[in-house]
py3Dmol code that shows the C-alpha trace and the ligand (Angstrom):
import py3Dmol

protein = """\
ATOM      1  CA  MET A   1     160.489  62.705 172.723  1.00  0.00           C
ATOM      2  CA  MET A   2     158.388  65.618 173.724  1.00  0.00           C
ATOM      3  CA  LYS A   3     160.081  68.799 175.061  1.00  0.00           C
ATOM      4  CA  ILE A   4     158.573  71.283 177.201  1.00  0.00           C
ATOM      5  CA  GLY A   5     159.654  74.877 177.928  1.00  0.00           C
ATOM      6  CA  VAL A   6     159.266  76.144 181.548  1.00  0.00           C
ATOM      7  CA  ILE A   7     159.910  79.867 181.925  1.00  0.00           C
ATOM      8  CA  GLY A   8     160.763  81.259 185.438  1.00  0.00           C
ATOM      9  CA  ALA A   9     162.981  79.065 187.800  1.00  0.00           C
ATOM     10  CA  GLY A  10     161.506  80.416 191.066  1.00  0.00           C
ATOM     11  CA  VAL A  11     159.233  78.525 193.525  1.00  0.00           C
ATOM     12  CA  MET A  12     156.784  77.337 190.851  1.00  0.00           C
ATOM     13  CA  GLY A  13     159.069  76.917 187.868  1.00  0.00           C
ATOM     14  CA  CYS A  14     161.386  74.644 189.931  1.00  0.00           C
ATOM     15  CA  GLY A  15     158.343  72.581 191.022  1.00  0.00           C
ATOM     16  CA  VAL A  16     156.985  72.385 187.485  1.00  0.00           C
ATOM     17  CA  ALA A  17     160.221  71.360 185.966  1.00  0.00           C
ATOM     18  CA  GLN A  18     160.855  68.641 188.516  1.00  0.00           C
ATOM     19  CA  SER A  19     157.340  67.287 188.143  1.00  0.00           C
ATOM     20  CA  LEU A  20     157.754  67.188 184.252  1.00  0.00           C
ATOM     21  CA  ALA A  21     161.134  65.448 184.576  1.00  0.00           C
ATOM     22  CA  GLN A  22     159.902  62.979 187.030  1.00  0.00           C
ATOM     23  CA  SER A  23     157.230  62.093 184.505  1.00  0.00           C
ATOM     24  CA  GLY A  24     159.886  61.291 181.875  1.00  0.00           C
ATOM     25  CA  LEU A  25     159.619  64.415 179.831  1.00  0.00           C
ATOM     26  CA  GLN A  26     162.427  66.542 178.464  1.00  0.00           C
ATOM     27  CA  VAL A  27     162.519  70.170 179.954  1.00  0.00           C
ATOM     28  CA  VAL A  28     164.385  73.411 179.240  1.00  0.00           C
ATOM     29  CA  LEU A  29     164.053  75.723 182.323  1.00  0.00           C
ATOM     30  CA  ILE A  30     164.652  79.397 181.482  1.00  0.00           C
ATOM     31  CA  ASP A  31     165.344  82.232 183.910  1.00  0.00           C
ATOM     32  CA  ILE A  32     167.070  85.621 183.481  1.00  0.00           C
ATOM     33  CA  THR A  33     170.464  84.823 185.119  1.00  0.00           C
ATOM     34  CA  GLU A  34     172.911  81.981 185.571  1.00  0.00           C
ATOM     35  CA  VAL A  35     172.792  82.800 189.225  1.00  0.00           C
ATOM     36  CA  ARG A  36     168.968  82.100 189.483  1.00  0.00           C
ATOM     37  CA  LEU A  37     169.503  78.954 187.385  1.00  0.00           C
ATOM     38  CA  ASP A  38     172.295  77.754 189.739  1.00  0.00           C
ATOM     39  CA  GLN A  39     169.983  78.309 192.669  1.00  0.00           C
ATOM     40  CA  ALA A  40     167.130  76.274 190.789  1.00  0.00           C
ATOM     41  CA  LYS A  41     169.363  73.464 190.136  1.00  0.00           C
ATOM     42  CA  ALA A  42     170.265  73.208 193.832  1.00  0.00           C
ATOM     43  CA  VAL A  43     166.658  73.339 194.949  1.00  0.00           C
ATOM     44  CA  ILE A  44     165.628  70.712 192.435  1.00  0.00           C
ATOM     45  CA  LYS A  45     168.335  68.364 193.395  1.00  0.00           C
ATOM     46  CA  ASN A  46     167.419  68.833 197.065  1.00  0.00           C
ATOM     47  CA  ASN A  47     163.675  68.246 196.469  1.00  0.00           C
ATOM     48  CA  LEU A  48     164.462  65.178 194.434  1.00  0.00           C
ATOM     49  CA  ARG A  49     166.499  63.807 197.344  1.00  0.00           C
ATOM     50  CA  PHE A  50     163.447  64.266 199.781  1.00  0.00           C
ATOM     51  CA  ARG A  51     160.689  63.484 197.251  1.00  0.00           C
ATOM     52  CA  THR A  52     159.563  60.251 199.018  1.00  0.00           C
ATOM     53  CA  PHE A  53     159.212  62.121 202.306  1.00  0.00           C
ATOM     54  CA  PHE A  54     157.036  65.031 200.834  1.00  0.00           C
ATOM     55  CA  GLY A  55     155.057  62.793 198.383  1.00  0.00           C
ATOM     56  CA  SER A  56     154.698  63.158 194.794  1.00  0.00           C
ATOM     57  CA  SER A  57     151.785  62.960 192.194  1.00  0.00           C
ATOM     58  CA  SER A  58     154.170  61.758 189.533  1.00  0.00           C
ATOM     59  CA  GLY A  59     155.559  58.830 191.608  1.00  0.00           C
ATOM     60  CA  SER A  60     158.891  58.121 189.913  1.00  0.00           C
ATOM     61  CA  SER A  61     161.260  55.974 191.913  1.00  0.00           C
ATOM     62  CA  GLU A  62     164.093  56.787 189.384  1.00  0.00           C
ATOM     63  CA  ASP A  63     167.615  57.883 190.428  1.00  0.00           C
ATOM     64  CA  SER A  64     167.618  61.616 190.958  1.00  0.00           C
ATOM     65  CA  GLU A  65     170.606  62.037 188.403  1.00  0.00           C
ATOM     66  CA  VAL A  66     168.412  60.404 185.620  1.00  0.00           C
ATOM     67  CA  ILE A  67     165.542  62.768 186.301  1.00  0.00           C
ATOM     68  CA  MET A  68     168.090  65.909 186.583  1.00  0.00           C
ATOM     69  CA  ASP A  69     169.553  64.875 183.318  1.00  0.00           C
ATOM     70  CA  ARG A  70     166.155  65.538 181.534  1.00  0.00           C
ATOM     71  CA  ILE A  71     166.347  69.256 182.639  1.00  0.00           C
ATOM     72  CA  ARG A  72     168.572  71.665 180.475  1.00  0.00           C
ATOM     73  CA  PHE A  73     168.885  75.211 181.964  1.00  0.00           C
ATOM     74  CA  SER A  74     169.022  78.256 179.727  1.00  0.00           C
ATOM     75  CA  THR A  75     168.987  81.937 179.869  1.00  0.00           C
ATOM     76  CA  THR A  76     167.626  82.406 176.256  1.00  0.00           C
ATOM     77  CA  TYR A  77     164.130  82.071 174.684  1.00  0.00           C
ATOM     78  CA  HIS A  78     165.573  80.872 171.595  1.00  0.00           C
ATOM     79  CA  SER A  79     165.797  77.357 173.265  1.00  0.00           C
ATOM     80  CA  LEU A  80     161.978  77.239 172.888  1.00  0.00           C
ATOM     81  CA  HIS A  81     161.886  76.947 169.050  1.00  0.00           C
ATOM     82  CA  ASP A  82     161.184  73.296 169.198  1.00  0.00           C
ATOM     83  CA  VAL A  83     159.050  72.957 172.357  1.00  0.00           C
ATOM     84  CA  SER A  84     155.474  71.463 172.276  1.00  0.00           C
ATOM     85  CA  PHE A  85     154.290  73.351 175.471  1.00  0.00           C
ATOM     86  CA  VAL A  86     155.632  76.369 177.345  1.00  0.00           C
ATOM     87  CA  ILE A  87     154.719  76.580 181.036  1.00  0.00           C
ATOM     88  CA  GLU A  88     155.350  80.100 182.019  1.00  0.00           C
ATOM     89  CA  ASN A  89     155.958  80.801 185.725  1.00  0.00           C
ATOM     90  CA  ALA A  90     157.560  84.269 185.780  1.00  0.00           C
ATOM     91  CA  THR A  91     157.059  86.976 188.345  1.00  0.00           C
ATOM     92  CA  GLU A  92     153.275  87.940 188.978  1.00  0.00           C
ATOM     93  CA  SER A  93     153.529  91.152 187.147  1.00  0.00           C
ATOM     94  CA  TRP A  94     151.707  92.281 183.902  1.00  0.00           C
ATOM     95  CA  GLU A  95     154.637  94.014 182.773  1.00  0.00           C
ATOM     96  CA  VAL A  96     156.950  91.019 182.945  1.00  0.00           C
ATOM     97  CA  LYS A  97     154.551  88.521 181.520  1.00  0.00           C
ATOM     98  CA  GLU A  98     153.727  90.969 178.560  1.00  0.00           C
ATOM     99  CA  SER A  99     157.270  91.107 177.570  1.00  0.00           C
ATOM    100  CA  ILE A 100     157.652  87.435 177.772  1.00  0.00           C
ATOM    101  CA  TYR A 101     154.740  86.499 175.627  1.00  0.00           C
ATOM    102  CA  LYS A 102     155.664  89.195 172.873  1.00  0.00           C
ATOM    103  CA  GLU A 103     159.206  87.804 172.808  1.00  0.00           C
ATOM    104  CA  ILE A 104     158.309  84.151 172.713  1.00  0.00           C
ATOM    105  CA  ASP A 105     155.346  84.286 170.308  1.00  0.00           C
ATOM    106  CA  PRO A 106     157.573  84.471 167.024  1.00  0.00           C
ATOM    107  CA  ILE A 107     160.075  81.994 168.413  1.00  0.00           C
ATOM    108  CA  CYS A 108     157.817  79.075 169.255  1.00  0.00           C
ATOM    109  CA  ASN A 109     156.459  76.814 166.531  1.00  0.00           C
ATOM    110  CA  ASP A 110     152.737  77.708 165.467  1.00  0.00           C
ATOM    111  CA  ALA A 111     151.477  74.339 167.255  1.00  0.00           C
ATOM    112  CA  CYS A 112     153.083  75.140 170.557  1.00  0.00           C
ATOM    113  CA  ILE A 113     150.674  75.738 173.422  1.00  0.00           C
ATOM    114  CA  PHE A 114     151.343  78.551 176.116  1.00  0.00           C
ATOM    115  CA  MET A 115     150.426  77.438 179.475  1.00  0.00           C
ATOM    116  CA  VAL A 116     150.207  80.559 181.984  1.00  0.00           C
ATOM    117  CA  ASN A 117     150.784  79.734 185.552  1.00  0.00           C
ATOM    118  CA  THR A 118     149.628  82.840 187.089  1.00  0.00           C
ATOM    119  CA  SER A 119     147.844  83.604 190.536  1.00  0.00           C
ATOM    120  CA  CYS A 120     145.388  86.292 189.105  1.00  0.00           C
ATOM    121  CA  ILE A 121     146.286  87.789 185.656  1.00  0.00           C
ATOM    122  CA  SER A 122     143.591  87.232 183.062  1.00  0.00           C
ATOM    123  CA  ILE A 123     144.387  84.571 180.514  1.00  0.00           C
ATOM    124  CA  THR A 124     142.254  86.310 177.960  1.00  0.00           C
ATOM    125  CA  LYS A 125     144.463  89.384 178.239  1.00  0.00           C
ATOM    126  CA  ILE A 126     147.658  87.261 177.781  1.00  0.00           C
ATOM    127  CA  GLY A 127     146.133  85.437 174.861  1.00  0.00           C
ATOM    128  CA  ALA A 128     145.627  88.908 173.267  1.00  0.00           C
ATOM    129  CA  LEU A 129     149.414  89.591 173.187  1.00  0.00           C
ATOM    130  CA  THR A 130     149.885  86.612 170.890  1.00  0.00           C
ATOM    131  CA  ASN A 131     148.893  85.449 167.561  1.00  0.00           C
ATOM    132  CA  ARG A 132     147.670  82.119 169.035  1.00  0.00           C
ATOM    133  CA  ALA A 133     144.976  83.021 171.522  1.00  0.00           C
ATOM    134  CA  ASP A 134     143.162  79.686 170.900  1.00  0.00           C
ATOM    135  CA  LYS A 135     146.459  77.984 172.191  1.00  0.00           C
ATOM    136  CA  VAL A 136     146.752  80.125 175.456  1.00  0.00           C
ATOM    137  CA  ILE A 137     145.441  78.477 178.620  1.00  0.00           C
ATOM    138  CA  GLY A 138     145.732  79.016 182.253  1.00  0.00           C
ATOM    139  CA  THR A 139     147.217  76.351 184.412  1.00  0.00           C
ATOM    140  CA  HIS A 140     147.299  77.461 188.035  1.00  0.00           C
ATOM    141  CA  PHE A 141     149.441  74.717 189.629  1.00  0.00           C
ATOM    142  CA  MET A 142     149.392  74.246 193.312  1.00  0.00           C
ATOM    143  CA  ASN A 143     152.325  74.550 195.467  1.00  0.00           C
ATOM    144  CA  PRO A 144     154.515  72.464 196.085  1.00  0.00           C
ATOM    145  CA  VAL A 145     153.866  71.281 192.487  1.00  0.00           C
ATOM    146  CA  PRO A 146     155.305  67.788 192.527  1.00  0.00           C
ATOM    147  CA  ALA A 147     153.054  66.948 195.682  1.00  0.00           C
ATOM    148  CA  LYS A 148     149.834  68.501 194.519  1.00  0.00           C
ATOM    149  CA  LYS A 149     147.616  66.366 192.417  1.00  0.00           C
ATOM    150  CA  THR A 150     144.986  68.783 191.128  1.00  0.00           C
ATOM    151  CA  VAL A 151     145.613  71.711 188.769  1.00  0.00           C
ATOM    152  CA  GLU A 152     143.092  74.755 188.308  1.00  0.00           C
ATOM    153  CA  VAL A 153     142.953  75.154 184.613  1.00  0.00           C
ATOM    154  CA  ILE A 154     141.465  78.230 183.083  1.00  0.00           C
ATOM    155  CA  ARG A 155     139.778  78.641 179.755  1.00  0.00           C
ATOM    156  CA  GLY A 156     140.536  82.042 178.205  1.00  0.00           C
ATOM    157  CA  TYR A 157     137.921  83.643 175.870  1.00  0.00           C
ATOM    158  CA  HIS A 158     139.488  82.066 172.759  1.00  0.00           C
ATOM    159  CA  THR A 159     141.007  78.892 174.278  1.00  0.00           C
ATOM    160  CA  SER A 160     140.057  75.975 171.944  1.00  0.00           C
ATOM    161  CA  ASN A 161     138.702  72.643 173.056  1.00  0.00           C
ATOM    162  CA  GLU A 162     141.726  71.124 171.225  1.00  0.00           C
ATOM    163  CA  CYS A 163     144.075  73.047 173.422  1.00  0.00           C
ATOM    164  CA  ILE A 164     142.166  72.011 176.667  1.00  0.00           C
ATOM    165  CA  ALA A 165     142.312  68.289 175.571  1.00  0.00           C
ATOM    166  CA  SER A 166     146.174  68.504 174.824  1.00  0.00           C
ATOM    167  CA  VAL A 167     146.711  70.134 178.246  1.00  0.00           C
ATOM    168  CA  GLU A 168     144.579  67.553 180.072  1.00  0.00           C
ATOM    169  CA  ASP A 169     146.470  64.822 178.370  1.00  0.00           C
ATOM    170  CA  LEU A 170     149.860  66.436 179.501  1.00  0.00           C
ATOM    171  CA  MET A 171     148.631  66.797 182.910  1.00  0.00           C
ATOM    172  CA  GLY A 172     147.671  63.096 183.002  1.00  0.00           C
ATOM    173  CA  GLN A 173     151.218  62.209 182.015  1.00  0.00           C
ATOM    174  CA  MET A 174     152.261  64.245 185.115  1.00  0.00           C
ATOM    175  CA  GLY A 175     149.798  62.233 187.304  1.00  0.00           C
ATOM    176  CA  LYS A 176     147.539  65.271 187.717  1.00  0.00           C
ATOM    177  CA  ASP A 177     143.759  65.753 187.455  1.00  0.00           C
ATOM    178  CA  ILE A 178     142.194  69.241 186.250  1.00  0.00           C
ATOM    179  CA  ILE A 179     139.432  71.371 187.408  1.00  0.00           C
ATOM    180  CA  LEU A 180     138.407  73.472 184.456  1.00  0.00           C
ATOM    181  CA  VAL A 181     136.956  76.937 185.102  1.00  0.00           C
ATOM    182  CA  ASN A 182     136.346  80.154 183.119  1.00  0.00           C
ATOM    183  CA  ASP A 183     138.448  83.335 183.088  1.00  0.00           C
ATOM    184  CA  TYR A 184     138.028  86.132 185.490  1.00  0.00           C
ATOM    185  CA  PRO A 185     141.003  87.484 187.415  1.00  0.00           C
ATOM    186  CA  GLY A 186     142.108  85.409 190.372  1.00  0.00           C
ATOM    187  CA  PHE A 187     139.743  82.494 188.793  1.00  0.00           C
ATOM    188  CA  VAL A 188     138.367  80.529 191.786  1.00  0.00           C
ATOM    189  CA  SER A 189     141.235  79.722 193.973  1.00  0.00           C
ATOM    190  CA  ASN A 190     142.889  83.100 194.600  1.00  0.00           C
ATOM    191  CA  ARG A 191     139.861  85.405 194.166  1.00  0.00           C
ATOM    192  CA  ILE A 192     138.693  83.672 197.384  1.00  0.00           C
ATOM    193  CA  SER A 193     141.889  82.839 199.185  1.00  0.00           C
ATOM    194  CA  HIS A 194     143.568  86.205 198.782  1.00  0.00           C
ATOM    195  CA  LEU A 195     140.703  87.742 200.635  1.00  0.00           C
ATOM    196  CA  PHE A 196     141.395  85.396 203.557  1.00  0.00           C
ATOM    197  CA  MET A 197     145.096  85.899 203.623  1.00  0.00           C
ATOM    198  CA  ASN A 198     144.728  89.656 203.419  1.00  0.00           C
ATOM    199  CA  GLU A 199     142.124  89.910 205.968  1.00  0.00           C
ATOM    200  CA  ALA A 200     144.356  87.613 208.309  1.00  0.00           C
ATOM    201  CA  ALA A 201     147.177  90.165 207.875  1.00  0.00           C
ATOM    202  CA  PHE A 202     144.709  93.095 208.788  1.00  0.00           C
ATOM    203  CA  VAL A 203     143.828  90.961 211.924  1.00  0.00           C
ATOM    204  CA  VAL A 204     147.583  90.771 212.930  1.00  0.00           C
ATOM    205  CA  GLN A 205     148.007  94.369 212.145  1.00  0.00           C
ATOM    206  CA  ASP A 206     145.125  95.621 214.315  1.00  0.00           C
ATOM    207  CA  GLN A 207     146.568  93.291 217.134  1.00  0.00           C
ATOM    208  CA  VAL A 208     143.581  91.174 217.375  1.00  0.00           C
ATOM    209  CA  ALA A 209     145.638  88.021 217.394  1.00  0.00           C
ATOM    210  CA  SER A 210     149.169  86.766 216.772  1.00  0.00           C
ATOM    211  CA  PRO A 211     149.934  84.868 213.442  1.00  0.00           C
ATOM    212  CA  GLN A 212     149.971  81.573 215.443  1.00  0.00           C
ATOM    213  CA  GLU A 213     146.417  82.274 216.908  1.00  0.00           C
ATOM    214  CA  VAL A 214     145.082  83.256 213.586  1.00  0.00           C
ATOM    215  CA  ASP A 215     146.278  80.171 211.915  1.00  0.00           C
ATOM    216  CA  ASP A 216     145.219  77.836 214.878  1.00  0.00           C
ATOM    217  CA  ILE A 217     141.672  79.204 214.517  1.00  0.00           C
ATOM    218  CA  PHE A 218     141.498  77.965 211.021  1.00  0.00           C
ATOM    219  CA  LYS A 219     143.397  74.605 211.755  1.00  0.00           C
ATOM    220  CA  LYS A 220     141.866  73.804 215.001  1.00  0.00           C
ATOM    221  CA  CYS A 221     138.298  75.193 214.775  1.00  0.00           C
ATOM    222  CA  TYR A 222     137.609  74.849 210.877  1.00  0.00           C
ATOM    223  CA  GLY A 223     139.920  71.842 210.288  1.00  0.00           C
ATOM    224  CA  HIS A 224     142.036  73.423 207.624  1.00  0.00           C
ATOM    225  CA  THR A 225     145.496  71.901 206.992  1.00  0.00           C
ATOM    226  CA  MET A 226     147.111  75.161 206.958  1.00  0.00           C
ATOM    227  CA  GLY A 227     146.127  78.614 208.273  1.00  0.00           C
ATOM    228  CA  PRO A 228     145.931  81.654 205.820  1.00  0.00           C
ATOM    229  CA  LEU A 229     149.207  83.152 207.070  1.00  0.00           C
ATOM    230  CA  GLU A 230     151.207  79.885 206.848  1.00  0.00           C
ATOM    231  CA  THR A 231     149.826  79.778 203.308  1.00  0.00           C
ATOM    232  CA  ALA A 232     150.957  83.265 202.481  1.00  0.00           C
ATOM    233  CA  ASP A 233     154.376  82.439 203.809  1.00  0.00           C
ATOM    234  CA  LEU A 234     154.457  79.383 201.549  1.00  0.00           C
ATOM    235  CA  ILE A 235     153.150  81.366 198.444  1.00  0.00           C
ATOM    236  CA  GLY A 236     155.708  84.181 199.055  1.00  0.00           C
ATOM    237  CA  LEU A 237     154.440  87.433 200.571  1.00  0.00           C
ATOM    238  CA  ASP A 238     155.812  89.342 197.459  1.00  0.00           C
ATOM    239  CA  THR A 239     153.752  87.192 195.305  1.00  0.00           C
ATOM    240  CA  VAL A 240     150.757  87.632 197.598  1.00  0.00           C
ATOM    241  CA  VAL A 241     151.085  91.271 197.436  1.00  0.00           C
ATOM    242  CA  HIS A 242     151.530  91.377 193.462  1.00  0.00           C
ATOM    243  CA  SER A 243     148.385  89.055 193.268  1.00  0.00           C
ATOM    244  CA  LEU A 244     146.354  91.622 195.447  1.00  0.00           C
ATOM    245  CA  ASN A 245     147.493  94.469 193.288  1.00  0.00           C
ATOM    246  CA  VAL A 246     146.357  92.668 190.222  1.00  0.00           C
ATOM    247  CA  LEU A 247     142.960  91.855 191.755  1.00  0.00           C
ATOM    248  CA  TYR A 248     142.603  95.381 192.960  1.00  0.00           C
ATOM    249  CA  GLU A 249     143.292  96.890 189.569  1.00  0.00           C
ATOM    250  CA  SER A 250     141.287  94.341 187.724  1.00  0.00           C
ATOM    251  CA  TYR A 251     138.044  94.600 189.661  1.00  0.00           C
ATOM    252  CA  GLN A 252     138.341  98.201 190.746  1.00  0.00           C
ATOM    253  CA  ASP A 253     137.102  96.803 194.270  1.00  0.00           C
ATOM    254  CA  SER A 254     138.354  98.133 197.513  1.00  0.00           C
ATOM    255  CA  LYS A 255     137.860  94.683 198.990  1.00  0.00           C
ATOM    256  CA  PHE A 256     141.233  93.730 197.432  1.00  0.00           C
ATOM    257  CA  ARG A 257     143.251  96.640 198.790  1.00  0.00           C
ATOM    258  CA  CYS A 258     146.495  95.258 200.062  1.00  0.00           C
ATOM    259  CA  CYS A 259     147.090  95.262 203.784  1.00  0.00           C
ATOM    260  CA  PRO A 260     149.800  97.863 204.708  1.00  0.00           C
ATOM    261  CA  LEU A 261     151.607  95.422 207.062  1.00  0.00           C
ATOM    262  CA  LEU A 262     151.905  92.896 204.084  1.00  0.00           C
ATOM    263  CA  LYS A 263     153.379  95.482 201.931  1.00  0.00           C
ATOM    264  CA  LYS A 264     155.850  96.696 204.679  1.00  0.00           C
ATOM    265  CA  MET A 265     157.063  93.155 205.361  1.00  0.00           C
ATOM    266  CA  VAL A 266     157.790  92.824 201.528  1.00  0.00           C
ATOM    267  CA  GLU A 267     159.608  96.136 201.514  1.00  0.00           C
ATOM    268  CA  ALA A 268     161.736  94.772 204.553  1.00  0.00           C
ATOM    269  CA  GLY A 269     162.630  91.647 202.570  1.00  0.00           C
ATOM    270  CA  LEU A 270     160.423  89.299 204.561  1.00  0.00           C
ATOM    271  CA  HIS A 271     159.093  87.158 201.714  1.00  0.00           C
ATOM    272  CA  GLY A 272     158.020  84.137 203.724  1.00  0.00           C
ATOM    273  CA  ARG A 273     159.525  80.682 203.416  1.00  0.00           C
ATOM    274  CA  LYS A 274     161.784  81.378 200.603  1.00  0.00           C
ATOM    275  CA  SER A 275     163.507  84.320 202.234  1.00  0.00           C
ATOM    276  CA  GLY A 276     163.579  82.399 205.696  1.00  0.00           C
ATOM    277  CA  GLN A 277     161.294  84.847 207.400  1.00  0.00           C
ATOM    278  CA  GLY A 278     157.646  85.930 206.968  1.00  0.00           C
ATOM    279  CA  PHE A 279     154.931  85.681 209.568  1.00  0.00           C
ATOM    280  CA  TYR A 280     157.143  82.786 210.862  1.00  0.00           C
ATOM    281  CA  SER A 281     160.810  81.976 210.920  1.00  0.00           C
ATOM    282  CA  TYR A 282     162.108  79.058 208.827  1.00  0.00           C
TER     283      TYR A 282
END
"""
ligand_1 = """\
44
NAD
P 159.109 83.481 192.222
O 159.242 85.091 192.628
O 159.483 82.554 193.224
O 159.893 83.211 190.837
C 159.627 84.072 189.601
C 160.823 83.649 188.807
O 160.542 84.375 187.456
C 162.159 84.236 189.372
O 163.068 83.324 189.380
C 162.520 85.357 188.234
O 163.936 85.679 188.109
C 161.831 84.774 187.055
N 161.626 85.798 185.956
C 161.223 87.102 186.158
N 161.197 87.719 184.818
C 161.579 86.692 183.966
C 161.740 86.689 182.488
N 161.556 87.761 181.868
N 162.008 85.497 181.972
C 162.259 84.422 182.699
N 162.116 84.451 184.058
C 161.778 85.661 184.613
O 157.508 83.359 191.877
P 156.643 82.049 191.962
O 156.136 81.913 193.390
O 157.311 80.858 191.417
O 155.443 82.439 191.016
C 155.557 82.387 189.528
C 154.193 82.519 189.039
O 153.289 81.465 189.479
C 153.542 83.829 189.316
O 152.687 84.235 188.285
C 152.704 83.255 190.563
O 151.562 84.234 190.783
C 152.260 81.998 190.042
N 151.810 81.050 191.272
C 152.602 81.066 192.377
C 152.173 80.101 193.282
C 152.878 80.194 194.654
O 152.487 79.360 195.607
N 154.157 80.737 194.891
C 151.169 79.305 193.092
C 150.605 79.256 191.985
C 150.897 80.037 190.908
"""
view = py3Dmol.view(width=600, height=400)
view.addModel(protein, "pdb")
view.setStyle({"model": 0}, {"cartoon": {"style": "trace"}})
view.addModel(ligand_1, "xyz")
view.setStyle({"model": 1}, {"stick": {}})
view.zoomTo()
view.show()
């Protein structure tokens, strides 16, 4: 049976591993410490318990234990030697991703496809770290992964059509559709949405309105399901700040400069939903 390596067991890695396992695929989920992996195990178990409540694009009604049994937890990249795909969901930092791709490229077999789950980092730049740029592709999953049916897929400069077809196939097995776009930092989704979220933080910093009022304008006036600050809390404010920094450095454009309030909240440990406090309390 096909085995998939999932690197990073945070918000996205847990969702990706759960979604794959629900689709009947074998998964090895990797993070840097056992503590992280224990947390991930607890999160996935809990999410599986409530999966019918939150909805799922891979509509498995199997017992949670059967699904959990498909996920193996590991702290070493050597468990990736026989996987067909790696889906990397580590921290949104160039240095972190750079070291991972340099390490896993010689471990994985030549046919293995690297799927980069990043908010903003260039797929072409990641491809250049490896000897398989034709098999490196961006897969920007939406959060929460098991509930979101569509994935923004990014073609790097050297990504081959065969690689795109294989990834579309895998996504099909996961019950997901793709929208294929070309590679520029932030792609479509985050190049636009991070301007919204950042400017919403500036509005709160300037005391124009409260977070609730900002979000209500988007929900009640524009008909969005979530406001920009609720979205930032869901993503994780640390990840939003990392992404804005990547966009700022990539485009050298001041429109992406990170709002000081966002930076201060992250420094204070207010990371949004995952830490229990962001623009809202959870
Ligand atoms: P997170 O902070 O919740 O989790 C990141 C995980 O990566 C942590 O568990 C960390 O320990 C692990 N990690 C760090 N270095 C590692 C290494 N060398 N090897 C293995 N694991 C390592 O972040 P997240 O929100 O899950 O985001 C992960 C990636 O997905 C980022 O690139 C982010 O931009 C992208 N993304 C996030 C969202 C979102 O809504 N949060 C949506 C789409 C894409």
